[in-house]
C-alpha positions in Angstrom: -0.1 0.1 -0.1 1.6 3.3 -0.9 0.3 6.3 0.7 1.3 10.1 0.0 0.6 13.5 1.1 0.1 16.4 -1.1 -0.2 20.1 0.0 -1.5 22.9 -2.4 -2.5 26.4 -2.6 -5.4 26.8 -4.4 -7.1 30.0 -5.4 -10.6 31.1 -7.0 -11.1 33.5 -10.0 -12.2 37.0 -8.9 -13.6 36.0 -5.4 -12.3 36.8 -1.8 -13.9 34.8 0.6 -14.8 37.0 3.8 -17.2 36.1 6.5 -17.5 38.2 10.2 -15.8 35.3 11.6 -12.8 34.6 9.2 -11.9 37.6 7.9 -10.9 37.8 4.0 -9.2 34.7 3.1 -7.6 34.9 -0.7 -7.3 31.2 -1.2 -7.4 27.5 0.2 -4.1 25.8 2.2 -5.2 22.4 0.9 -3.9 18.6 2.2 -4.4 16.0 0.0 -4.1 12.1 0.9 -3.7 9.5 -2.0 -3.8 6.0 -1.3 -2.9 3.3 -3.8 -3.5 -0.3 -3.4 -1.9 -1.2 -6.9 -5.1 -1.4 -8.5 -6.9 1.7 -7.5 -6.0 5.3 -6.0 -8.2 6.8 -3.7 -8.2 10.3 -2.5 -9.1 12.4 0.5 -8.8 16.1 1.3 -8.8 18.6 4.3 -8.5 22.3 3.9 -5.4 23.4 6.3 -6.4 27.3 7.0 -9.5 26.9 9.0 -8.0 28.2 12.5 -10.9 30.7 12.6 -13.3 27.8 13.1 -11.1 24.7 14.7 -8.4 26.3 16.2 -5.8 23.9 14.4 -2.7 25.6 12.8 -1.8 24.2 9.3 1.5 22.7 10.4 -0.2 21.2 13.2 -2.6 19.2 11.1 0.0 18.1 8.8 2.2 16.8 11.9 -0.7 14.7 13.0 -1.8 13.6 9.6 1.8 11.9 9.1 1.8 10.3 12.4 -1.6 8.9 11.5 -0.3 7.6 8.3 2.6 6.1 10.1 0.4 4.3 12.7 -2.6 2.7 11.0 -2.7 -1.0 9.8 -3.3 -0.3 6.3 -3.8 -4.0 5.5 -7.0 -4.1 7.9 -10.3 -3.9 6.5 -12.0 -0.2 5.4 -14.7 -0.8 8.5 -11.8 -1.7 11.0 -9.5 1.1 9.5 -12.5 3.3 9.5 -13.2 2.6 13.3 -9.4 3.1 14.1 -9.0 6.6 12.6 -12.3 7.5 14.4 -11.2 6.2 17.9 -7.5 7.6 17.2 -8.0 11.0 19.0 -6.5 12.7 15.9 -8.4 16.2 15.2 -11.4 16.4 13.2 -9.8 17.6 10.1 -7.4 15.0 10.0 -9.9 12.2 10.5 -12.0 13.6 7.5 -8.7 13.5 5.3 -8.1 9.9 6.0 -12.0 8.9 6.3 -12.7 10.0 3.0 -9.9 8.0 1.2 -10.9 5.2 2.5 -14.6 5.5 1.6 -13.0 6.4 -1.8 -10.9 3.4 -1.7 -13.6 1.0 -1.0 -16.2 2.4 -3.3 -13.7 2.0 -6.1 -13.0 -1.6 -4.8 -16.4 -2.6 -5.5 -17.1 -0.7 -8.6 -19.7 1.5 -7.0 -20.1 5.4 -7.0 -19.5 6.5 -3.5 -23.2 7.4 -3.1 -24.5 4.3 -4.1 -22.3 2.4 -1.9 -23.3 4.9 1.2 -27.4 4.9 0.1 -27.5 0.9 -1.2 -29.4 2.6 -3.9 -28.4 4.2 -7.3 -29.6 7.7 -7.1 -28.5 10.4 -9.8 -25.0 11.8 -9.1 -26.0 15.7 -8.8 -27.6 17.5 -5.9 -29.5 21.3 -5.6 -26.8 23.6 -3.9 -26.8 27.0 -2.7 -24.3 29.9 -3.5 -22.8 32.0 -0.7 -22.2 35.6 -1.1 -19.2 36.9 1.0 -18.8 40.2 2.9 -17.8 42.5 -0.1 -18.4 46.2 -1.6 -21.8 46.6 -3.0 -20.8 46.3 -6.6 -18.9 43.5 -6.5 -22.1 41.7 -4.3 -24.5 43.0 -7.0 -22.5 41.5 -9.8 -22.0 38.1 -7.7 -26.0 37.9 -7.0 -26.5 38.5 -11.3 -23.8 35.9 -12.0 -25.2 33.2 -9.8 -28.9 33.8 -10.8 -27.5 34.0 -14.6 -26.4 30.2 -13.9 -29.4 29.0 -12.4 -28.2 29.2 -8.7 -31.4 30.9 -7.1 -30.9 29.4 -3.6 -28.4 32.3 -2.2 -27.0 32.4 1.4 -25.8 36.1 2.9 -23.0 36.5 5.1 -24.0 39.0 7.6 -23.1 40.3 11.3 -21.3 43.5 10.7 -23.9 46.3 10.0 -27.5 45.4 10.1 -28.4 48.2 7.9 -26.2 46.9 5.4 -27.3 43.5 5.4 -31.1 44.7 5.0 -30.1 46.8 2.0 -28.5 43.9 0.3 -31.7 41.5 1.0 -33.8 44.4 -0.2 -31.7 44.4 -3.6 -32.3 40.9 -4.4 -36.1 40.9 -3.7 -36.6 44.0 -5.9 -34.6 42.4 -8.6 -35.9 39.0 -8.4 -39.1 38.7 -6.1 -39.4 35.4 -4.5 -38.1 33.3 -7.4 -34.9 33.5 -5.3 -35.0 31.4 -1.6 -33.2 33.6 0.4 -30.9 32.4 3.8 -28.5 34.2 6.0 -25.4 33.6 8.2 -24.2 35.4 10.9 -21.3 33.0 11.9 -22.1 33.7 15.5 -21.6 37.5 15.4 -24.1 38.9 17.5 -25.1 38.6 21.3 -28.6 37.1 22.1 -29.9 40.5 22.8 -29.0 41.6 19.6 -29.8 38.7 17.8 -33.4 38.8 18.9 -34.0 42.3 17.3 -32.0 41.5 14.0 -34.0 38.5 13.3 -37.2 40.8 13.5 -35.4 43.5 11.0 -34.5 40.6 8.6 -38.0 38.5 8.5 -39.7 40.4 6.1 -37.1 39.4 3.4 -38.7 35.9 3.9 -35.3 34.0 5.0 -35.5 30.1 4.8 -33.3 30.2 7.8 -30.9 32.2 10.0 -27.5 30.3 10.2 -25.6 30.6 13.5 -27.0 34.1 15.1 -25.0 34.0 18.3 -21.6 32.1 19.2 -21.4 28.3 20.1 -21.6 26.7 23.6 -24.6 28.3 25.1 -27.8 25.9 24.2 -30.0 27.4 26.4 -29.4 30.8 24.8 -30.0 29.2 21.5 -33.5 27.6 22.6 -34.7 30.6 23.7 -33.9 32.2 20.8 -35.2 29.6 18.5 -38.7 29.7 20.4 -39.1 33.5 19.6 -37.5 33.8 16.1 -39.7 34.2 13.3 -37.3 31.9 11.0 -35.7 28.4 11.7 -32.3 28.9 13.0 -29.5 26.6 11.3 -26.9 25.5 14.0 -23.1 25.3 12.0 -20.5 26.2 14.4 -22.7 24.9 17.7 -22.8 21.5 15.8 -19.2 20.4 15.8 -19.7 16.7 17.6 -21.8 13.8 18.0 -22.8 15.1 21.5 -23.9 18.3 19.8 -26.1 16.6 17.7 -27.8 14.2 20.4 -28.2 17.9 22.0 -29.8 19.0 19.1 -32.0 16.1 18.9 -33.4 16.6 22.8 -34.2 20.4 21.9 -36.4 19.3 19.3 -39.5 19.5 21.2 -38.7 22.5 23.3 -37.9 24.6 20.2 -41.0 23.1 18.1 -38.3 22.0 15.7 -37.1 25.4 14.8 -33.4 24.4 15.6 -31.9 22.7 12.5 -28.3 21.5 11.8 -25.7 21.9 9.3 -23.2 19.2 9.1 -19.9 19.2 7.7 -17.4 16.6 7.3 -14.6 19.1 8.7 -16.3 19.5 11.8 -17.3 16.1 12.6 -14.4 14.2 11.4 -15.4 12.9 8.0 -18.0 10.7 6.0 -18.4 8.0 9.0 -19.4 10.1 11.3 -21.5 12.6 9.4 -23.4 9.8 8.0 -24.1 8.6 11.0 -25.4 12.2 12.3 -27.6 13.0 9.1 -29.7 9.0 9.8 -30.0 10.5 13.3 -31.4 13.8 12.6 -33.6 12.4 9.7 -34.8 9.7 12.4 -35.3 12.5 14.9 -37.4 14.3 12.2 -35.0 17.4 12.1 -34.4 19.5 9.1 -30.6 19.6 8.3 -27.9 20.7 5.9 -25.3 18.7 4.3 -22.5 21.6 4.0 -18.5 22.5 3.6 -15.9 24.9 4.3 -14.7 26.5 0.7 -12.6 23.5 -0.2 -11.5 22.0 -3.6 -13.2 19.2 -5.8 -12.4 16.2 -3.5 -13.9 17.6 -0.5 -16.6 18.8 -2.3 -17.1 15.5 -4.2 -17.4 13.7 -0.7 -20.1 16.0 0.5 -21.8 15.6 -2.7 -22.0 11.8 -2.5 -23.2 12.1 1.3 -26.0 14.5 0.4 -27.3 12.5 -2.6 -27.1 9.4 0.2 -29.1 11.0 2.7 -31.4 13.6 0.9 -31.0 16.7 3.1 -33.3 19.6 3.3 -30.4 22.0 2.4 -27.4 21.5 0.7 -24.4 24.1 0.6 -21.9 22.1 -2.0 -20.4 25.3 -3.7 -16.8 25.1 -2.4 -15.1 24.0 -5.6 -17.1 26.8 -7.9 -14.7 28.8 -9.4 -11.3 27.4 -8.2 -8.9 28.1 -11.3 -6.2 25.5 -10.0 -7.6 22.3 -8.6 -5.7 19.1 -9.2 -8.9 17.1 -9.1 -11.5 17.4 -12.1 -15.1 15.7 -12.4 -17.2 18.3 -10.7 -19.5 20.1 -12.8 -21.7 23.3 -11.7 -25.0 24.0 -13.9 -28.5 25.0 -13.3 -28.5 25.4 -9.6 -26.6 22.0 -9.0 -23.5 20.3 -8.7 -23.0 17.0 -10.4 -19.7 14.5 -10.6 -20.0 12.0 -13.4 -20.8 8.2 -13.1 -17.7 6.2 -11.9 -16.4 4.1 -8.8 -15.8 6.3 -5.7 -15.7 10.0 -5.7 -15.7 9.9 -9.6 -12.7 12.2 -9.8 -9.4 12.3 -11.5 -6.3 13.7 -9.8 -3.0 15.1 -11.1 -0.8 15.7 -8.1 -0.1 19.2 -7.7 3.2 19.1 -6.1 6.4 16.7 -4.7 4.9 14.6 -1.8 5.4 15.6 1.9 8.0 13.3 3.5 6.1 11.1 5.8 9.1 10.6 8.1 10.0 7.3 10.0 
């Protein structure tokens, strides 16, 4: 078994990522894992420059990935390997990196697209996705809205949280231009206090938002419950939903909030496809609406999230991450007509060209 790590800095065409929590981000510092068993090449990915989300610096994640690769028994079965990875104590981003590659390898060995392996069915390998509008100048914002709508993307999420007057003005311009043909949601990335959130949810309510994402910082479930009870729209939990324990806490609060707390599941928070699949099934069984989403990530991580969405059919999907990357080493995803699709092939369905020399794994 040959295992290699590659690191690459990727960029978007004419787009700067900017939220109230991240500040401006010019590109994606990305780590790839390639597993080659002599017959199949499997791929994993994780974005490294996400310390504003998880507190992990890139060099630490690389060191832990190198340790993990040296530590596991790669001749064990896929199920045992995935269990070992999830029980390893490695940071969630590193577990995501390895877990995706293990699922890709298993699907390729069985000759199935990953979504078909996950679901036991043969669904179409595409899914509707939103597009996110980052903090920017008004001119850049309006141009981006027009571009997305012209491409068939009518599910838009606005990043908010810095200035409520600006937030309202941007929602108002979209409604004036496109009416209710466009679905709108917003994401404050935890920028508000509970008091501020109560006021601002009411101010934004006339724009008909499908949900407000993470209005207050994570950590205070009672505050989130109180806010949800009075909120004019559902609240989507992102940063608050970082572990399996958080998923269970969300489920326990379903009745107290009349189902107005929803869940945004991301591989990078939970540690890969394995825990995200479990969480999705638990939320579906509890009749709690959820989203399968991602950070801005390149094609490998995006394809993994897409296959999961196809398998579990969430109410919302946020799979825009690879759209517009100009130097992605993986190919096979397409964005059009409000959907993201991957070709019908075993595993993730991607081709990969190593972007650099491999990282030394050490002894």
